[in-house]
N, C-alpha and C positions, 0 to 999 in steps of 0.2 A: 404609666409610671416609668417604662424601660427608655422611655424616648427623653424624658427629664435626666435619668441618671447617663444615658449616653451623652445628650448635649455638657453637660457637669464636667463628664470626662474629657471630652473631647476640649472644652474649653479649658480646664487645667492644665493638660499637658501641652496644648498651646503657648497658652502664657509662661511655663515653664521652659519652654524650648526659646520664647522670644527674650526672659531671663538670661537664660544660659549664653546666648548669644552676644556677648559686650561690645564687639567692636563692630557700631550700625554706622558707620562711613564717616566723613569729615562733616563739620559744620559746616551748615550755609553762610556765615558769615565770612569767613576768607575766601569763598568765592564768588559772593558778591560785591567784595573789594578788589578781587582780579579784574572781574568783568568792569564795573566802574571805571579802574584805571586803563582799562582798554581801550575803552570808549574815549574815554579823555585824551589820549594819547593818538587815537585815530581822528579826532575831533581836531587837535592842531595842523596835525598830517594834512588834511583834507584842508583848513582854512590857509596854511602854508601855499599849498598845492593852488588854490584860487587866486591866492595873492601873486604868484608867481605868474599863472596864466594872464590875469589882468595885465600886469606889466608886460607882458609879451605882448598882446595884443596891443596895448598902448602904443608900443613901438613900432609899432608900421606904420609906415606913410599911408596918410589919406583914408585912414581904416576910423569906422564910426560904428559904435555900438547898437546895434537895433533894437534891445532893448531899455536903450536908457534914453530920456529924450532930452 
């Protein structure tokens, strides 16, 4: 019976401690929105860099792209 009492007291104390700690950090939603925004911007920047590189490569005389037939 003492083991049951010990577990009960330990669980009660831990739950009371968790209730006292009101600030548990930021919600994951703003973090997910920020990550989505960063991925979106990185995709746009990568696309622009790829387009600029393809334009530059097509401007080289006698250039043929080995991956395009």
